C-alpha positions as CSV (number, residue, x, y, z in Angstrom):
1,X,0.0,0.0,0.0
2,X,1.4,3.3,-1.1
3,X,0.9,6.9,0.1
4,X,-1.9,7.4,-2.4
5,X,-3.9,4.5,-1.0
6,X,-3.3,5.8,2.5
7,X,-4.6,9.2,1.4
8,X,-7.7,7.8,-0.1
9,X,-8.4,5.8,3.0
10,X,-7.9,8.9,5.2
11,X,-10.4,10.8,3.0
12,X,-13.0,8.1,3.2
13,X,-12.6,7.9,7.0
14,X,-12.8,11.6,7.4
15,X,-16.0,11.8,5.3
16,X,-17.6,9.2,7.6
17,X,-16.4,10.7,10.9
18,X,-17.1,14.4,10.1
19,X,-20.9,14.3,10.7
20,X,-20.3,12.4,14.0
21,X,-17.7,14.9,15.1
22,X,-20.0,17.8,14.4
23,X,-22.9,16.2,16.2
24,X,-20.7,15.4,19.2
25,X,-19.4,19.0,19.3
26,X,-22.9,20.4,19.2
27,X,-24.0,18.1,22.0
28,X,-21.0,19.1,24.1
29,X,-21.7,22.8,23.4
30,X,-25.3,22.4,24.7
31,X,-24.1,21.0,28.1
32,X,-24.1,23.2,31.2
33,X,-20.6,24.0,32.7
34,X,-21.5,21.6,35.6
35,X,-22.2,18.8,33.2
36,X,-19.0,19.5,31.3
37,X,-17.0,19.3,34.5
38,X,-18.7,16.0,35.5
39,X,-17.8,14.5,32.1
40,X,-14.2,15.7,32.4
41,X,-13.9,14.2,35.9
42,X,-15.2,10.9,34.6
43,X,-12.8,10.9,31.7
44,X,-9.9,11.6,34.1
45,X,-11.1,8.8,36.4
46,X,-11.3,6.3,33.5
47,X,-7.8,7.3,32.2
48,X,-6.3,6.8,35.7
49,X,-8.1,3.5,36.1
50,X,-7.0,2.2,32.7
51,X,-3.4,3.3,33.4
52,X,-3.5,1.4,36.7
53,X,-4.7,-1.8,35.0
54,X,-2.1,-1.4,32.2
55,X,0.7,-1.1,34.8
56,X,-0.7,-4.1,36.7
57,X,-0.9,-6.2,33.5
58,X,2.7,-5.1,32.6
59,X,4.0,-6.1,36.0
60,X,2.3,-9.5,35.7
61,X,3.9,-10.0,32.3
62,X,7.3,-9.1,33.7
63,X,6.9,-11.6,36.6
64,X,5.9,-14.4,34.1
65,X,8.6,-13.6,31.5
66,X,11.1,-16.4,31.0
67,X,14.7,-15.6,31.6
68,X,17.5,-16.8,29.4
69,X,17.4,-18.6,26.1
70,X,16.8,-22.1,27.5
71,X,13.6,-21.2,29.2
72,X,11.7,-20.6,25.9
73,X,11.3,-24.2,25.2
């Protein structure tokens, strides 16, 4: 796949996403400042929670990782 194919794909995706992005922006714009803050707090909480689980999963992988070449068998 060359650059031209990537560009065509990007245009197709943009055409599909554009109406959804406009609708989401309009919906966000209609929210009260309190509702916006609530959504921002939720987003921060979700990001922190997912980061916690990602760190936990990474530490589990490190604990289970074989050491040395002979342990792969």
